[in-house]
Structures are given as structure tokens and as C-alpha cells.
C-alpha positions in Angstrom: 25.0 8.5 19.0 21.2 8.4 19.0 19.4 6.7 16.1 17.8 9.0 13.5 14.1 8.9 13.1 13.3 8.3 9.4 9.7 8.7 8.3 8.5 7.8 4.8 5.1 9.4 4.2 2.3 7.8 2.1 2.6 8.1 -1.6 1.5 11.5 -3.0 -1.2 11.6 -5.7 1.5 12.5 -8.3 3.8 9.7 -7.1 6.8 9.5 -4.8 7.0 9.7 -1.0 8.2 12.5 1.2 11.1 11.5 3.4 11.9 13.1 6.8 14.8 12.5 9.1 14.4 13.9 12.6 11.6 16.2 11.3 13.6 17.7 8.4 12.2 17.0 4.9 15.0 15.5 2.8 13.0 15.3 -0.4 10.5 13.3 -2.5 11.7 9.8 -3.1 10.5 8.0 -6.2 11.9 4.6 -5.1 14.3 2.9 -2.8 17.4 4.2 -4.6 16.3 7.8 -3.8 15.7 6.9 -0.2 19.1 5.3 0.1 20.7 8.4 -1.3 18.8 10.7 1.0 19.9 8.7 4.0 23.5 8.7 2.7 23.4 12.5 2.6 22.0 12.5 6.1 25.0 10.6 7.3 23.9 6.9 7.1 26.5 5.6 4.7 27.0 2.0 3.7 23.3 1.1 3.4 21.8 -0.6 0.3 18.2 -0.9 -0.8 17.7 -4.2 1.1 19.1 -2.7 4.3 16.7 0.3 4.0 13.7 -1.9 3.2 14.3 -4.1 6.2 15.5 -1.5 8.7 13.7 -0.8 11.9 15.0 2.7 11.6 12.5 3.5 8.9 8.8 4.2 9.7 6.8 3.4 6.6 3.4 5.3 6.5 0.8 4.3 3.9 2.6 1.2 2.6 5.9 -0.5 2.9 9.1 -0.3 0.8 7.4 -1.7 -2.3 4.7 1.1 -2.5 5.7 4.2 -4.4 2.4 5.3 -6.1 -0.9 6.3 -4.7 -3.8 3.8 -5.1 -6.1 4.6 -8.0 
């Protein structure tokens, strides 16, 4: 099975980051727990927050896994 392409967009002005898997928007994550849940629903089970934060599967745009709010 081919790897999924996961893109986490830069933080929105109101907070949170849009998450896409293979071009489909899964939702607006407010933190790593949300991202883990979105990926679980997309079929990537058994991942925890550390796995997701360190995964090469995830492309972080506009900051890494520790950035969830827009700069002031």
C-alpha cells in the first residue's frame, strides 16, 4: 500500500491547523490529539502523539508539531 500524504497547513488566524490527507480535508486540528484522531479515522491506527510529531509521513507547513496558533 502506498503511503498517505499528510499535510498540516499553517495555523489559521483563529487558531488550529487544517489537515489534509491525499488532498482531502479532514478537519481543523487544535493540537496533536486532534491530528492523531484524524489520522486514525483515515486508517492510520496505532499512532500516538510522539509518533505523529516525528513521522516523515506528515508535512508541516508554517511550523512544526509544537505550533498551533498564528503568530501575533
